C-alpha positions in Angstrom: -87.4 104.7 -37.4 -87.5 102.2 -40.3 -89.3 98.9 -40.5 -85.9 97.0 -40.6 -85.2 98.4 -37.1 -87.9 96.4 -35.4 -89.1 93.6 -37.7 -88.6 89.8 -36.9 -86.0 88.5 -39.3 -86.4 84.7 -38.5 -89.2 83.7 -40.7 -90.4 80.2 -41.6 -92.1 79.9 -45.0 -94.7 77.3 -46.2 -94.9 76.1 -49.8 -98.2 75.9 -51.7 -98.0 72.1 -52.0 -97.3 71.5 -48.3 -100.2 70.2 -46.3 -102.2 72.2 -43.9 -101.2 69.7 -41.2 -97.6 70.5 -41.8 -98.3 74.3 -41.8 -100.2 73.9 -38.5 -97.2 72.0 -37.1 -94.7 74.6 -38.1 -97.0 77.3 -36.6 -97.0 75.3 -33.4 -93.2 74.9 -33.4 -92.6 78.6 -33.8 -95.6 79.8 -31.7 -97.0 81.9 -34.6 -100.4 82.1 -36.2 -99.3 82.9 -39.7 -96.8 81.7 -42.3 -95.8 83.4 -45.5 -96.3 81.0 -48.5 -93.5 81.1 -51.0 -92.7 79.5 -54.3 -89.6 79.9 -56.5 -88.1 82.5 -54.1 -91.3 84.6 -54.3 -94.0 85.4 -51.8 -97.3 84.1 -53.2 -99.6 84.1 -50.3 -100.1 83.9 -46.5 -101.7 81.1 -44.5 -103.1 81.7 -41.0 -104.3 79.4 -38.3 -107.7 80.9 -39.0 -107.5 79.9 -42.7 -106.8 76.3 -41.6 -109.8 76.4 -39.2 -112.3 78.3 -41.4 -111.3 77.5 -45.0 -110.0 74.1 -44.2 -111.6 72.3 -41.3 -114.8 74.4 -41.4 -115.3 73.7 -45.0 -114.9 69.9 -44.5 -111.3 69.7 -45.9 -108.8 67.2 -44.4 -105.4 67.6 -43.0 -103.7 66.6 -46.2 -105.3 69.5 -48.0 -102.6 71.6 -49.8 -101.8 75.0 -48.4 -102.7 76.6 -51.8 -106.4 75.6 -51.2 -106.8 77.6 -48.1 -104.2 80.4 -48.2 -104.9 84.0 -48.9 -103.4 84.8 -52.3 -103.8 88.6 -51.9 -100.7 89.6 -49.9 -100.3 93.0 -48.3 -96.7 93.8 -47.5 -94.3 96.5 -46.6 -90.7 97.2 -47.4 -87.8 97.0 -45.0 -86.7 100.6 -45.7 -90.2 102.1 -45.1 -90.9 104.5 -42.3 -92.3 102.5 -39.3 -95.0 105.0 -38.4 -96.2 105.0 -41.9 -96.3 101.2 -42.0 -98.2 101.1 -38.7 -100.8 103.5 -40.2 -101.1 101.1 -43.2 -101.7 98.2 -40.9 -104.5 100.0 -39.2 -106.1 100.9 -42.5 -105.7 97.3 -43.8 -106.8 95.9 -40.4 -104.0 93.4 -40.4 -102.0 92.3 -37.3 -98.8 91.4 -39.3 -97.2 92.1 -42.6 -94.5 90.4 -44.5 -91.5 92.5 -45.0 -89.8 92.6 -48.4 -86.6 94.0 -49.8 -86.9 96.3 -52.8 -86.0 93.3 -54.9 -89.3 91.8 -53.5 -87.5 89.1 -51.5 -89.0 88.1 -48.1 -86.7 89.4 -45.4 -88.9 89.4 -42.3 -92.3 89.9 -40.7 -93.7 93.0 -38.9 -96.3 92.3 -36.2 -98.3 94.4 -33.7 -95.9 93.0 -31.1 -92.9 94.4 -33.0 -94.5 97.7 -33.2 -95.3 97.7 -29.5 -91.7 97.1 -28.7 -90.6 100.1 -30.8 -90.2 103.6 -29.4 -93.0 105.1 -31.6 -96.7 105.5 -31.2 -97.6 103.5 -34.2 -98.7 100.4 -32.2 -101.6 102.2 -30.6 -103.0 103.5 -34.0 -102.4 100.1 -35.6 -104.1 98.3 -32.7 -107.2 100.6 -32.9 -107.5 100.1 -36.6 -107.0 96.3 -36.6 -109.4 95.8 -33.6 -112.5 97.2 -35.5 -114.8 94.3 -36.2 -115.7 93.0 -39.7 -114.2 94.6 -42.8 -112.5 93.3 -46.0 -110.7 90.4 -44.2 -113.7 88.9 -42.5 -114.0 85.2 -43.2 -117.7 84.9 -42.4 -119.8 83.1 -45.2 -121.6 86.4 -46.1 -118.2 88.2 -46.6 -116.9 85.4 -48.9 -120.0 85.0 -51.0 
């Protein structure tokens, strides 16, 4: 099975100049905790509700703070034609709950989440969930991890 067989195709994108208030409103509208950040038809980052809470509000930044100030610029992604089980293993190793899905031309075409994996016929969701659920790691947002 390929990533394109189970990914979500309806993806909303934030811009780096958009406010974190607007990003949070979009997340609320679509009932999601993450938005890809795009500029000039390219994926340049990701912003999560946790980024807004920890890097924004927790750091004393206001609701008019630009997305670029709190987003994660390092983006891990997968390709739509990749093997789904391989991608699930990658999610476990990276300890991420969702990945943007790109075409081979590096255009955003969807998102792949643990929920998408769970709905697929494969066993990848179990392995991905085990890997993602380990505490700490490179994506920890604690002060000691960011120093």
